[in-house]
N, C-alpha and C positions, 0 to 999 in steps of 0.2 A: 691620436685621440687620447691615448692613455696619459701622455705628457700634459695635454690641455686639462684633463680632469685633475691631475695632480696639482697643476698651477692654480686652478680654481679653489681646490681645497686649501692650499696654502694661503691664498688671499683672504678667504673667509676666516681662517684661523688667526691671521694677523689682525683682521678687523675686530674679532672677538677679544684678542689680547689688548687692543688699544682702547677697549671700554665699551664697544658696541655689544649690548647684551642680547637684544631680541633679533636674532637672525633666522627665526623659524621659517618664515615665508621664503626667504632667499635660499635657504638650504633645501626646502621642500621642492624647489624648482629644479634641483640638480638630481641626475639619475643616481649618483652615489649617495645622495642624502635622502632619497625618497624610497629606498628599498628596491629600486629598479635598475641596479647597476648593470645587469646583463642586457638591459634594453639598449645600452649604448652600442652594442654589437648588432643590433637589429635595425636596419635602415627604415623598416616599415613602421617602427614605433618612435622614430626620432623626429621631433617637431622642428627643432632648430635647423635652419639651413635647408629646408625641404626644396625650395625653389632652385637654389643653387645646385643641389644634388640632382634634381631633375634635368637641369640644363646640361650638367656635366655628363650624365648618363646618356642623354640624347646625342650629344656630340661624340661620345665614345662609340655609340652604336653606329652612327653615320660613318665615322672614320674606319671602323672595323669592316663595314660593308664595302667601302671604297677600296680598302686594301685587298680584300678577298676578290673583288671584281677584276683585279689585274690578272688573276689566275683562273677564273671560272666565270660563268654567266652571272648577271645580276640576280636572277631568281635563285640560283644555287647559293650565291653569296649570302643573300638574305636568310635563306633556310639554315645555312651553317651558323650564322650569327645568332639566330633564334635558338638553335640547339645549344649553343655555347651559353647563352643567357639562361636557358632552362637549367642546364647543368650547374650554373653558378648558384641559382636559387636552391637547388637540392643540396649543394655543398654547404650553403649558409645554414640551412636547417640542420644539417648533420653537425656542424660546428656548435650550434646552440644545444645540441643533444636533445632535441625535442622527441618525446616518446612517440608522438604521432608519426614522425618520419620513420622511426624504427619499425613501426607496425605497418607502414605503407599508407596510413590514413591521410597524411599530409599531401602526398602525391595524388591520392585518390580525390581529395577535394579539388585540387587544381585541374586534374585531367578529366575525370568522369563526371563530376558534378557540374563543371562548366568553367570556361575561361574565355573572356571576351577579348583578351589581349592577343593571344596567339592567332596566327593565320591558319587556314584550313590545313596546309601542308604540315606544319609543325604539330598541330593538334592530332592529325591522323597518325603521325609517327609516334607521338606520345601515347595515344590510346592503345595501339597495338603493343608497344613495349610494356606499357602498364599491365595489360592483360597477361602477357607472357610471363611477367615476374610474379603475378598474383593469382595463378591458376587455382591454388588451393583455397582461396578465400571466396566463398560463394557470393557474398554480398557485393564484393568489389567487382567480380566478374559480371554480375547482374547489371550493376550500374554502368560498367564500361560498355557492355553490349548495348545498353539503352542509349548511351552517348553516341555510339556508332550509328544506331538507327536514326537518332535525332539529326544527324548530318543531312539526312534526306529532307528535313524540314527547314534546316538552317541555310542550305545551299541550293542554288539553281544551276542548270546547265549553262556553260560548260564547267563551272567550278565543281559541281557535284560529280560529273564524270571524271574529272581529274582526281577528286578525293577518293572515289571508288577505285580508280586505277592504283593510287598510292596505297590504299588499304590492302589490296590484293598483293602488290609488290612487297609490302612489309610482312606478309604472312598472316593477315587477319583471318582468312578462311580456316587455315590450319589451327590457329590459336583458338578460335571459337569452337571448332569441332573437338579439339582436345578438352576444352572446358565442358562441353556437353557430355563427353565420355566420362569425365571425372565427377560430374555432378548429376548423375542419372536420376537421383531421388529428389532433386531440388527443382520444383516446378517453376519458380521465377527465373532461374538460370536458363532452363530449357525454353521458356517462352521468349525471353529477350534474345537468347542466342538464335532461335529460328527467325526472329524478326530482323536481326542484324544480317544473317545470311541472305535473307530475301532481298535486302537492299543491294547486296553485291552480286545477285544472281542475274546480271545482265548477259546479253547474248554471248559476248566474248569470254565470259568467265563461267558459263554453265558447266562446261566439261571439267573445269578445275574443281568445281563443287563436287561433281559426281566422282571424279578420281580420288578425292580425299575422303569420301564416305558420307556425303551429305544425305543421300537417299536413305541409307540405313539409319542415320541419326534422326531424321524427321519422322520416319515411320515408327521407330522405336519410341520416340517421345509421344506420338499420337496414340500408340497402343497403351503406353504407361498411364496416360492422363486422359481417359475418354470422357471424364466428367467436366473437364475444363474447356468451356466453349472458346475462350480466348486462345488457348493453345491449339485447338482444332482449326480455328480460323487462320492462325499463323502458319500451321502446317499445310493446310490446303493452299494457302497463298504461295508458299515456297514451292510446293509440288507443281502448281500451275506455272510458275516462272521457269522452273527447271524443265518442264515439258515442252518448252518452246523449241528445243532442239529435237530433231527427228529421231536421232539415235536414242536419246533419253526417253522419248515418247514410246518407242518400240520396247525398250527395256522395261518400263513401268507396266506396259500391257502384259508382257510375258511374266513379270514377277508377281502378279496378282494385286496390283495397287488399285485396279478399277473396282473390283468387288469391295475392297477395303474402303474406298471413298464412298461407294453407294451405301455401305453400312453406316458410315458416319452421318450421311444425310438422313437415313432412317431414324437413328438415335436422336438426332438434333432437329427433328422435323419442326419444332416450335421456334427454332432460332432462325430468324430471317437472314442474319449475317452469315451464319454457317451455310445456309442454303445457297446464298449468293456466291461465296468463294468456292464452295464444293462443286456447284454446277459449272462455274467458270473453269475449274480444273478439269472436269470431265469433258467440257466442250473443247478445250485445248488438246486433250488426249485424243479426241475423236477427229479433230480437224485434219483432213488430208490423210487419215489412216483408217481405211475401211475395216481392218481387223479389230482395232480398238472400238470402233463404233458398233461392230457386231457383238463384242464382249459386253459393252454397256447394255445393249438390248437384252442379251441372254441373261445377264445378272439382275434383270428387273429394274434397270436404271431409269428407263423412260417413265415407268409407273411412279417411281419415287419422286422424280423431278416434277411430274405433273401434280402429284399430291401436294408437294411442298409449295408449288406455284399457286395452286388453288387455295390453299390455306392462307397464304399471305396476301393473295389477291382479295380474298374476303375480308381480311383484316383492314385493308386499305380501300375497301369498296366505298363508293359514294353513297351517302346515307339516304335520305328520304327519296323514295322513288318519285314522289311528286315534284321534287326539285331536280331530278335527273333530266338530261337533254332528251328530247323525244325523237331526234334523228341523228344519224351518224354524220359528222362533218364530211364534206365532199372530198377532202383530200385524203381521207382514211379509207382503207379497203373494207368492204362489208364483212361482218362476222359470219362464221359458219353457222 
């Protein structure tokens, strides 16, 4: 490419020497003549030969997958090829000396903000690796946790289940908990971190959450930010999911989480969403556990639940009595 640029420059110099004076337009179309010399190293800014470049790139990708498939499964071969392609992009940015790459922002744009080209497997690997390398950067951790949570909206089973499995295998739980510990005073990081953990709190990974310290992390965050309804909702949701395991259910009952949740319901009596997720968490804790059910009753949980239910039932009550039905439908039980 450098040789071609040199030849073009020599040809234009020869034209000028032969008497052609106005070469402004022709020179402006060349990278070396328009002030964009370094763009010749950037395939994303190169207009000439784009179609040919795309065909060559597609053929090389196909050939790479075929070669790797001789030694491993087609799925693994595709994953390895995507990783190699990703590494090539990072290397290209490094060669260009872009400041954004040196601060992690270029990678951040590709990984956390969104990339429609990568498959879920590659994106999961990149997300976890990205967070691990940028734990000190609160905004990057926040966006990366949000991107992990968004996988729950972007994917459906069984692809979602596979993505969660890959996240856990790559150490996402440990990375998020490390970020929560490092950014205890950063509300957005705490909020997005709890939401991302909840996505991965499926039955087979609940114990791993607990072993790595998720219970301490969620209660600490909820105690630190009692005025944030969004964080209380995320915390109650995560506690509810973790309580699906009987052992965790008993532990939370012993550790005083039940009166803690009831207090949250009292403080947020006006928030219907907090009431919903908080009551759900209490219901899960009480389900099949008589000891926890007794603790809920002793802590005044039933009164708080009824109070919240009545308040929001009145909020959604049918308005004019004149327009209300005069009889209960036959398929519904009579009210007390």
